[in-house]
Backbone as JSON Lines, residues from 0, in Angstrom:
{"i":0,"aa":"X","n":[1.01,-1.29,0.14],"ca":[-0.05,-0.07,-0.05],"c":[0.79,1.39,0.03]}
{"i":1,"aa":"X","n":[0.44,2.09,-0.68],"ca":[1.72,3.23,-0.64],"c":[1.12,4.28,0.04]}
{"i":2,"aa":"X","n":[1.96,5.42,0.48],"ca":[1.91,6.34,1.54],"c":[0.43,6.96,1.57]}
{"i":3,"aa":"X","n":[-0.17,7.19,0.05],"ca":[-1.15,8.23,-0.17],"c":[-2.42,7.44,0.42]}
{"i":4,"aa":"X","n":[-2.71,6.0,-0.1],"ca":[-3.79,5.06,0.55],"c":[-3.64,5.03,2.09]}
{"i":5,"aa":"X","n":[-2.39,4.8,2.75],"ca":[-2.62,4.25,4.08],"c":[-2.82,5.66,4.83]}
{"i":6,"aa":"X","n":[-2.46,6.9,4.38],"ca":[-3.31,8.28,5.13],"c":[-5.03,8.61,5.06]}
{"i":7,"aa":"X","n":[-5.33,8.32,3.55],"ca":[-6.64,7.97,3.63],"c":[-7.13,6.97,4.6]}
{"i":8,"aa":"X","n":[-6.67,5.94,4.5],"ca":[-7.24,4.72,5.47],"c":[-7.4,5.83,6.68]}
{"i":9,"aa":"X","n":[-6.32,6.03,7.39],"ca":[-6.19,6.53,8.69],"c":[-6.99,7.52,9.16]}
{"i":10,"aa":"X","n":[-6.99,8.43,8.02],"ca":[-8.09,9.41,8.23],"c":[-9.81,8.86,8.27]}
{"i":11,"aa":"X","n":[-10.04,8.14,7.32],"ca":[-11.22,6.92,7.57],"c":[-11.51,6.49,8.86]}
{"i":12,"aa":"X","n":[-10.62,5.52,9.59],"ca":[-10.76,5.36,10.51],"c":[-10.79,6.11,11.88]}
{"i":13,"aa":"X","n":[-10.2,7.35,11.69],"ca":[-10.4,8.17,12.99],"c":[-11.63,8.89,12.73]}
{"i":14,"aa":"X","n":[-11.96,9.06,11.71],"ca":[-13.64,9.67,11.15],"c":[-14.7,8.92,11.92]}
{"i":15,"aa":"X","n":[-14.28,7.37,11.49],"ca":[-15.49,6.36,11.9],"c":[-15.12,6.51,13.48]}
{"i":16,"aa":"X","n":[-13.94,6.8,14.25],"ca":[-13.94,6.2,15.41],"c":[-14.42,7.38,16.14]}
{"i":17,"aa":"X","n":[-14.15,8.72,15.82],"ca":[-15.13,10.14,16.07],"c":[-16.49,10.0,15.88]}
{"i":18,"aa":"X","n":[-16.8,9.4,14.92],"ca":[-18.18,9.3,14.88],"c":[-19.14,8.38,15.76]}
{"i":19,"aa":"X","n":[-18.2,7.29,16.26],"ca":[-18.77,6.08,17.16],"c":[-19.07,6.73,18.69]}
{"i":20,"aa":"X","n":[-17.69,7.85,18.72],"ca":[-17.48,8.62,20.3],"c":[-18.63,9.21,20.18]}
{"i":21,"aa":"X","n":[-19.25,9.77,19.18],"ca":[-20.22,10.97,19.35],"c":[-21.51,10.39,19.59]}
{"i":22,"aa":"X","n":[-21.48,9.38,18.72],"ca":[-23.06,8.63,18.8],"c":[-23.11,8.12,20.35]}
{"i":23,"aa":"X","n":[-21.97,7.6,20.88],"ca":[-22.34,6.83,22.33],"c":[-22.51,8.01,23.26]}
{"i":24,"aa":"X","n":[-21.65,8.8,23.16],"ca":[-21.64,9.87,24.24],"c":[-22.86,10.98,24.16]}
{"i":25,"aa":"X","n":[-23.7,11.1,23.15],"ca":[-24.54,12.12,22.77],"c":[-25.49,11.37,23.55]}
{"i":26,"aa":"X","n":[-26.45,12.67,24.25],"ca":[-27.91,12.64,24.75],"c":[-28.98,11.93,24.03]}
{"i":27,"aa":"X","n":[-29.66,10.72,24.48],"ca":[-30.63,9.88,23.68],"c":[-31.63,9.82,24.89]}
{"i":28,"aa":"X","n":[-32.81,9.96,23.99],"ca":[-34.21,9.84,24.97],"c":[-34.67,8.18,25.84]}
{"i":29,"aa":"X","n":[-34.67,8.86,26.95],"ca":[-34.99,7.35,27.16],"c":[-34.48,7.4,29.25]}
{"i":30,"aa":"X","n":[-34.38,6.37,29.75],"ca":[-34.55,6.63,31.34],"c":[-33.06,6.78,31.64]}
{"i":31,"aa":"X","n":[-31.88,7.09,31.01],"ca":[-30.72,7.32,31.32],"c":[-31.13,8.93,31.69]}
{"i":32,"aa":"X","n":[-31.65,9.82,30.69],"ca":[-31.83,11.21,30.84],"c":[-32.89,11.41,32.13]}
{"i":33,"aa":"X","n":[-33.33,10.36,33.05],"ca":[-34.05,10.92,34.08],"c":[-33.31,11.1,35.24]}
{"i":34,"aa":"X","n":[-34.33,11.92,35.7],"ca":[-33.3,12.57,37.37],"c":[-33.97,12.25,38.65]}
{"i":35,"aa":"X","n":[-33.12,11.43,39.16],"ca":[-33.67,11.03,40.67],"c":[-33.67,11.89,41.61]}
{"i":36,"aa":"X","n":[-34.62,12.04,42.34],"ca":[-34.57,13.01,43.79],"c":[-35.02,12.41,44.58]}
{"i":37,"aa":"X","n":[-34.59,12.88,46.1],"ca":[-35.06,12.18,47.33],"c":[-35.55,13.17,48.38]}
{"i":38,"aa":"X","n":[-35.81,12.69,49.36],"ca":[-36.15,13.32,50.38],"c":[-36.14,12.77,51.52]}
{"i":39,"aa":"X","n":[-35.79,13.37,52.92],"ca":[-35.91,12.83,54.08],"c":[-36.96,13.36,55.2]}
{"i":40,"aa":"X","n":[-37.27,12.63,55.57],"ca":[-38.56,13.21,56.15],"c":[-38.53,12.55,57.91]}
{"i":41,"aa":"X","n":[-38.32,13.33,58.58],"ca":[-38.23,12.88,60.35],"c":[-38.65,13.88,61.32]}
{"i":42,"aa":"X","n":[-39.21,13.37,62.43],"ca":[-39.9,14.52,63.19],"c":[-41.17,13.48,64.06]}
{"i":43,"aa":"X","n":[-41.74,14.39,64.57],"ca":[-43.09,13.81,65.31],"c":[-44.15,13.73,64.67]}
{"i":44,"aa":"X","n":[-45.39,13.05,64.47],"ca":[-46.62,13.22,64.16],"c":[-47.36,13.21,65.64]}
{"i":45,"aa":"X","n":[-47.81,14.82,65.95],"ca":[-48.28,14.58,67.23],"c":[-47.23,13.89,68.34]}
{"i":46,"aa":"X","n":[-47.74,13.33,69.14],"ca":[-46.48,12.41,70.2],"c":[-46.08,11.11,69.33]}
{"i":47,"aa":"X","n":[-46.45,10.71,67.93],"ca":[-45.88,9.61,67.44],"c":[-44.49,9.72,66.65]}
{"i":48,"aa":"X","n":[-43.38,9.18,67.31],"ca":[-42.07,9.33,66.51],"c":[-42.34,8.8,65.04]}
{"i":49,"aa":"X","n":[-41.87,9.72,64.19],"ca":[-42.08,9.35,62.37],"c":[-41.0,9.52,61.5]}
{"i":50,"aa":"X","n":[-40.54,8.87,60.7],"ca":[-39.84,8.72,59.71],"c":[-39.7,8.3,58.7]}
{"i":51,"aa":"X","n":[-39.71,8.87,57.52],"ca":[-39.88,8.51,56.34],"c":[-38.59,9.03,55.23]}
{"i":52,"aa":"X","n":[-39.27,8.56,53.61],"ca":[-38.72,9.52,53.15],"c":[-39.27,9.53,51.83]}
{"i":53,"aa":"X","n":[-39.01,10.02,50.64],"ca":[-39.7,10.28,49.2],"c":[-38.21,10.26,48.44]}
{"i":54,"aa":"X","n":[-39.17,9.66,47.18],"ca":[-38.6,8.91,46.26],"c":[-39.08,9.55,44.98]}
{"i":55,"aa":"X","n":[-38.24,10.51,44.36],"ca":[-38.66,11.07,43.03],"c":[-38.05,10.31,41.73]}
{"i":56,"aa":"X","n":[-39.0,10.41,40.59],"ca":[-37.97,10.59,38.98],"c":[-38.73,11.35,38.28]}
{"i":57,"aa":"X","n":[-37.88,12.43,37.44],"ca":[-38.36,13.14,36.99],"c":[-38.11,12.77,35.36]}
{"i":58,"aa":"X","n":[-39.1,12.51,34.46],"ca":[-38.65,12.2,33.67],"c":[-39.0,13.41,32.37]}
{"i":59,"aa":"X","n":[-37.73,14.18,31.53],"ca":[-37.88,15.09,30.74],"c":[-37.96,15.38,29.87]}
{"i":60,"aa":"X","n":[-37.95,13.83,29.05],"ca":[-39.13,13.67,27.79],"c":[-40.34,13.77,27.7]}
{"i":61,"aa":"X","n":[-41.37,13.18,28.81],"ca":[-42.39,13.0,29.15],"c":[-42.94,14.34,30.14]}
{"i":62,"aa":"X","n":[-42.16,15.31,30.89],"ca":[-42.22,16.08,31.74],"c":[-43.17,15.58,33.01]}
{"i":63,"aa":"X","n":[-42.91,14.36,33.27],"ca":[-43.61,13.7,34.07],"c":[-43.07,13.03,35.91]}
{"i":64,"aa":"X","n":[-43.23,13.5,36.76],"ca":[-42.86,13.24,37.96],"c":[-43.77,12.02,38.55]}
{"i":65,"aa":"X","n":[-42.92,11.13,38.47],"ca":[-43.2,9.95,39.77],"c":[-42.56,10.01,41.12]}
{"i":66,"aa":"X","n":[-43.27,9.85,41.54],"ca":[-43.19,10.03,43.3],"c":[-43.57,8.78,44.29]}
{"i":67,"aa":"X","n":[-43.28,8.81,45.58],"ca":[-43.36,7.89,46.38],"c":[-42.9,8.43,47.51]}
{"i":68,"aa":"X","n":[-44.18,9.05,48.56],"ca":[-43.67,9.06,49.84],"c":[-44.04,8.25,50.76]}
{"i":69,"aa":"X","n":[-43.12,7.76,51.84],"ca":[-43.64,6.71,52.92],"c":[-43.0,7.68,54.19]}
{"i":70,"aa":"X","n":[-43.75,7.25,55.09],"ca":[-43.97,8.0,56.49],"c":[-44.06,6.97,57.73]}
{"i":71,"aa":"X","n":[-42.86,6.13,58.64],"ca":[-43.6,5.18,59.27],"c":[-43.93,5.63,60.75]}
{"i":72,"aa":"X","n":[-44.65,5.24,61.36],"ca":[-45.38,5.39,62.09],"c":[-47.06,6.12,62.45]}
{"i":73,"aa":"X","n":[-47.03,6.85,61.78],"ca":[-48.38,7.78,61.9],"c":[-49.48,6.6,60.77]}
{"i":74,"aa":"X","n":[-50.51,7.04,61.33],"ca":[-51.81,6.7,60.24],"c":[-52.15,7.72,59.46]}
{"i":75,"aa":"X","n":[-53.14,7.49,58.46],"ca":[-53.92,8.49,58.05],"c":[-54.81,9.35,58.99]}
{"i":76,"aa":"X","n":[-54.75,8.96,60.13],"ca":[-55.97,9.49,61.18],"c":[-54.94,10.5,61.59]}
{"i":77,"aa":"X","n":[-53.88,10.24,61.61],"ca":[-52.79,11.46,62.1],"c":[-52.5,12.9,61.32]}
{"i":78,"aa":"X","n":[-52.83,12.79,60.02],"ca":[-52.64,13.53,59.0],"c":[-53.3,14.29,58.72]}
{"i":79,"aa":"X","n":[-53.35,15.66,58.79],"ca":[-54.39,16.54,58.35],"c":[-54.38,16.78,56.83]}
{"i":80,"aa":"X","n":[-53.32,17.4,56.65],"ca":[-53.05,17.82,55.31],"c":[-51.28,17.04,54.33]}
{"i":81,"aa":"X","n":[-50.93,16.78,53.61],"ca":[-49.73,16.88,52.95],"c":[-49.36,17.55,51.43]}
{"i":82,"aa":"X","n":[-48.59,18.06,51.38],"ca":[-48.18,18.94,49.9],"c":[-46.47,18.76,49.42]}
{"i":83,"aa":"X","n":[-46.81,18.78,48.12],"ca":[-45.48,19.58,47.67],"c":[-45.65,20.95,47.49]}
{"i":84,"aa":"X","n":[-44.82,21.8,48.11],"ca":[-44.99,23.02,48.03],"c":[-43.51,23.7,47.74]}
{"i":85,"aa":"X","n":[-43.38,24.67,47.43],"ca":[-42.41,25.73,47.16],"c":[-42.58,26.75,48.44]}
{"i":86,"aa":"X","n":[-41.58,28.18,47.69],"ca":[-41.59,29.45,48.82],"c":[-43.28,30.0,48.84]}
{"i":87,"aa":"X","n":[-43.76,29.81,47.67],"ca":[-45.19,30.89,47.35],"c":[-46.2,29.68,48.34]}
{"i":88,"aa":"X","n":[-46.18,28.33,48.55],"ca":[-47.23,28.01,49.05],"c":[-47.14,26.32,48.41]}
{"i":89,"aa":"X","n":[-48.56,26.17,48.12],"ca":[-48.86,24.73,47.75],"c":[-48.93,24.58,46.52]}
{"i":90,"aa":"X","n":[-48.04,23.4,46.18],"ca":[-48.08,23.13,44.15],"c":[-48.48,22.16,44.01]}
{"i":91,"aa":"X","n":[-48.66,20.9,45.01],"ca":[-49.44,19.96,44.83],"c":[-49.66,19.47,46.33]}
{"i":92,"aa":"X","n":[-50.85,18.56,46.28],"ca":[-51.56,17.86,47.27],"c":[-50.76,16.37,47.13]}
{"i":93,"aa":"X","n":[-50.82,15.83,48.02],"ca":[-50.55,14.31,48.3],"c":[-51.56,13.9,48.91]}
{"i":94,"aa":"X","n":[-51.97,12.44,48.35],"ca":[-52.71,11.79,49.56],"c":[-52.27,10.41,50.01]}
{"i":95,"aa":"X","n":[-52.42,10.38,51.32],"ca":[-51.77,9.18,51.74],"c":[-52.67,8.13,52.15]}
{"i":96,"aa":"X","n":[-52.63,6.92,51.99],"ca":[-53.09,5.45,52.45],"c":[-52.26,5.09,53.6]}
{"i":97,"aa":"X","n":[-53.1,4.44,54.19],"ca":[-52.46,3.6,55.4],"c":[-51.97,2.26,54.84]}
{"i":98,"aa":"X","n":[-50.66,1.86,55.46],"ca":[-49.5,0.51,54.98],"c":[-49.26,0.21,56.4]}
{"i":99,"aa":"X","n":[-48.37,-0.79,56.53],"ca":[-47.22,-1.26,57.38],"c":[-46.39,-1.42,56.97]}
{"i":100,"aa":"X","n":[-45.54,-1.28,57.35],"ca":[-43.46,-1.63,57.2],"c":[-43.19,-2.36,58.16]}
{"i":101,"aa":"X","n":[-42.55,-3.65,58.16],"ca":[-42.27,-4.22,59.19],"c":[-43.14,-4.56,60.34]}
{"i":102,"aa":"X","n":[-44.1,-4.66,59.82],"ca":[-45.27,-4.6,61.33],"c":[-46.16,-3.47,61.77]}
{"i":103,"aa":"X","n":[-45.13,-2.12,61.3],"ca":[-45.4,-1.0,61.9],"c":[-46.16,-0.03,60.9]}
{"i":104,"aa":"X","n":[-47.36,0.62,61.91],"ca":[-48.23,1.33,61.05],"c":[-47.5,2.39,59.93]}
{"i":105,"aa":"X","n":[-47.86,2.63,59.02],"ca":[-47.35,3.93,58.03],"c":[-48.28,4.4,57.02]}
{"i":106,"aa":"X","n":[-48.1,5.41,56.43],"ca":[-48.26,6.19,55.52],"c":[-47.65,5.9,54.12]}
{"i":107,"aa":"X","n":[-48.44,5.98,52.78],"ca":[-47.72,5.96,51.64],"c":[-48.51,6.55,50.88]}
{"i":108,"aa":"X","n":[-47.97,7.6,49.6],"ca":[-48.17,8.24,49.1],"c":[-47.55,7.73,47.57]}
{"i":109,"aa":"X","n":[-48.46,7.06,46.6],"ca":[-47.54,6.93,45.28],"c":[-48.41,7.72,43.9]}
{"i":110,"aa":"X","n":[-47.8,8.38,43.25],"ca":[-48.36,8.89,41.85],"c":[-47.63,9.24,41.01]}
{"i":111,"aa":"X","n":[-48.24,10.48,39.95],"ca":[-47.54,10.62,39.01],"c":[-48.27,12.18,38.77]}
{"i":112,"aa":"X","n":[-47.1,13.17,38.66],"ca":[-47.58,14.74,38.5],"c":[-46.9,14.69,37.13]}
{"i":113,"aa":"X","n":[-47.97,15.8,36.42],"ca":[-47.89,15.75,35.11],"c":[-48.03,17.25,34.56]}
{"i":114,"aa":"X","n":[-48.11,17.71,33.63],"ca":[-48.17,18.97,33.05],"c":[-49.73,19.36,32.65]}
{"i":115,"aa":"X","n":[-50.36,18.03,32.54],"ca":[-51.58,18.13,32.02],"c":[-52.81,17.83,33.45]}
{"i":116,"aa":"X","n":[-52.13,17.84,34.45],"ca":[-52.89,17.52,35.84],"c":[-53.85,18.87,35.55]}
{"i":117,"aa":"X","n":[-55.03,18.51,36.08],"ca":[-56.15,19.8,35.72],"c":[-56.45,20.83,36.8]}
{"i":118,"aa":"X","n":[-55.7,20.39,37.89],"ca":[-55.93,21.53,38.66],"c":[-54.32,21.66,39.6]}
{"i":119,"aa":"X","n":[-53.67,21.34,39.38],"ca":[-52.11,21.64,39.83],"c":[-51.02,20.93,39.1]}
{"i":120,"aa":"X","n":[-51.1,21.56,37.77],"ca":[-50.18,20.76,37.1],"c":[-48.69,21.28,37.07]}
{"i":121,"aa":"X","n":[-47.86,20.36,36.65],"ca":[-46.57,20.68,36.66],"c":[-45.9,21.36,35.37]}
{"i":122,"aa":"X","n":[-45.71,22.63,35.9],"ca":[-45.3,23.38,34.93],"c":[-43.92,23.79,34.76]}
{"i":123,"aa":"X","n":[-43.28,24.38,33.76],"ca":[-42.08,24.74,33.78],"c":[-41.39,25.2,34.71]}
{"i":124,"aa":"X","n":[-42.02,26.25,35.46],"ca":[-41.05,27.02,36.4],"c":[-41.79,25.96,37.68]}
{"i":125,"aa":"X","n":[-42.33,25.03,37.78],"ca":[-41.93,24.43,38.52],"c":[-40.98,23.14,38.6]}
{"i":126,"aa":"X","n":[-40.93,22.72,37.14],"ca":[-39.45,21.79,36.82],"c":[-38.66,22.4,37.18]}
{"i":127,"aa":"X","n":[-38.32,23.93,36.91],"ca":[-36.85,24.37,37.2],"c":[-36.36,24.32,38.88]}
{"i":128,"aa":"X","n":[-38.0,24.53,39.4],"ca":[-37.57,24.44,40.99],"c":[-37.33,23.19,41.97]}
{"i":129,"aa":"X","n":[-37.96,22.27,40.89],"ca":[-37.95,20.88,41.39],"c":[-36.14,20.57,41.18]}
{"i":130,"aa":"X","n":[-35.78,20.63,39.9],"ca":[-34.62,20.33,39.54],"c":[-33.45,20.94,40.17]}
{"i":131,"aa":"X","n":[-33.86,22.25,40.82],"ca":[-32.88,23.13,41.62],"c":[-32.99,22.86,42.86]}
{"i":132,"aa":"X","n":[-33.79,22.36,43.59],"ca":[-33.97,21.56,45.15],"c":[-34.78,22.83,45.71]}
{"i":133,"aa":"X","n":[-35.71,23.78,45.04],"ca":[-36.36,24.3,45.6],"c":[-38.01,23.93,46.11]}
{"i":134,"aa":"X","n":[-38.35,22.58,45.69],"ca":[-39.49,22.07,46.0],"c":[-39.25,21.36,47.58]}
{"i":135,"aa":"X","n":[-40.37,21.29,48.43],"ca":[-40.66,20.43,49.45],"c":[-41.66,19.5,50.0]}
{"i":136,"aa":"X","n":[-41.46,18.57,50.63],"ca":[-42.73,17.99,51.1],"c":[-43.04,18.37,52.66]}
{"i":137,"aa":"X","n":[-44.35,18.22,52.61],"ca":[-44.68,18.85,54.0],"c":[-45.81,18.08,54.49]}
{"i":138,"aa":"X","n":[-45.96,17.66,55.38],"ca":[-46.57,16.72,56.4],"c":[-47.3,17.14,57.81]}
{"i":139,"aa":"X","n":[-48.57,17.87,57.4],"ca":[-49.56,18.34,58.65],"c":[-49.95,17.74,59.38]}
{"i":140,"aa":"X","n":[-49.85,17.36,60.76],"ca":[-50.19,16.65,61.29],"c":[-51.73,16.91,62.29]}
{"i":141,"aa":"X","n":[-52.78,16.23,62.44],"ca":[-53.93,16.98,63.2],"c":[-53.57,17.56,64.38]}
{"i":142,"aa":"X","n":[-52.04,17.33,65.08],"ca":[-52.15,17.95,66.19],"c":[-50.3,18.02,66.22]}
{"i":143,"aa":"X","n":[-50.01,19.34,66.62],"ca":[-48.16,19.48,66.39],"c":[-47.78,20.03,64.96]}
{"i":144,"aa":"X","n":[-46.69,20.21,65.02],"ca":[-45.71,20.6,64.24],"c":[-45.33,19.75,62.93]}
{"i":145,"aa":"X","n":[-45.74,20.58,61.42],"ca":[-45.5,19.83,60.82],"c":[-44.07,19.32,60.43]}
{"i":146,"aa":"X","n":[-43.86,18.3,59.66],"ca":[-42.54,17.56,59.25],"c":[-42.37,17.97,57.8]}
{"i":147,"aa":"X","n":[-41.19,18.77,57.39],"ca":[-40.8,19.14,55.99],"c":[-39.49,18.28,55.37]}
{"i":148,"aa":"X","n":[-39.33,17.99,54.22],"ca":[-38.4,17.69,53.98],"c":[-37.96,18.33,52.66]}
{"i":149,"aa":"X","n":[-37.21,18.83,52.23],"ca":[-36.39,19.36,50.83],"c":[-36.33,18.09,50.11]}
{"i":150,"aa":"X","n":[-36.79,18.29,48.63],"ca":[-36.24,17.5,47.77],"c":[-35.53,17.78,47.11]}
{"i":151,"aa":"X","n":[-34.3,17.12,46.64],"ca":[-33.27,17.68,46.47],"c":[-32.95,16.2,45.01]}
{"i":152,"aa":"X","n":[-32.04,16.91,43.93],"ca":[-31.59,15.77,43.42],"c":[-30.38,14.8,43.63]}
{"i":153,"aa":"X","n":[-30.66,13.71,43.35],"ca":[-29.17,12.55,43.83],"c":[-28.34,12.88,42.39]}
{"i":154,"aa":"X","n":[-26.93,12.63,43.39],"ca":[-25.66,12.89,42.22],"c":[-25.4,11.32,41.48]}
{"i":155,"aa":"X","n":[-25.28,11.86,40.44],"ca":[-25.36,10.55,39.41],"c":[-24.1,9.38,39.74]}
């Protein structure tokens, strides 16, 4: 092979390798673009010690937030209200149901928040606040002070 042909072959190989690298490293729609977020909830619901967590997954392709918030200790009779909120107030109501975790009473809320929600849509402004850690979960008991937990993105 002469030197001119060898140079052309090397250039073609380099271009193909660069193209392959670009395809593998470029952002593609799908689960890899999802943002995982979490919150910790600790305190008391009335006289009942309570601890729990919230797990959230935001999908930028569908602009939806899936969530599960669990609090061990209280039952739904102990909780007056539960919300996701920002500095201006309530942005999403959360409804809990009773369950048990390892034999202990607990409450759980699982749902999906979308931009098409009729009463509390997930707006672009709220998505920005969510991804920058400016939203929190607040559980207000029938007696006592609320338990709050900031929703923060998890590191990949």
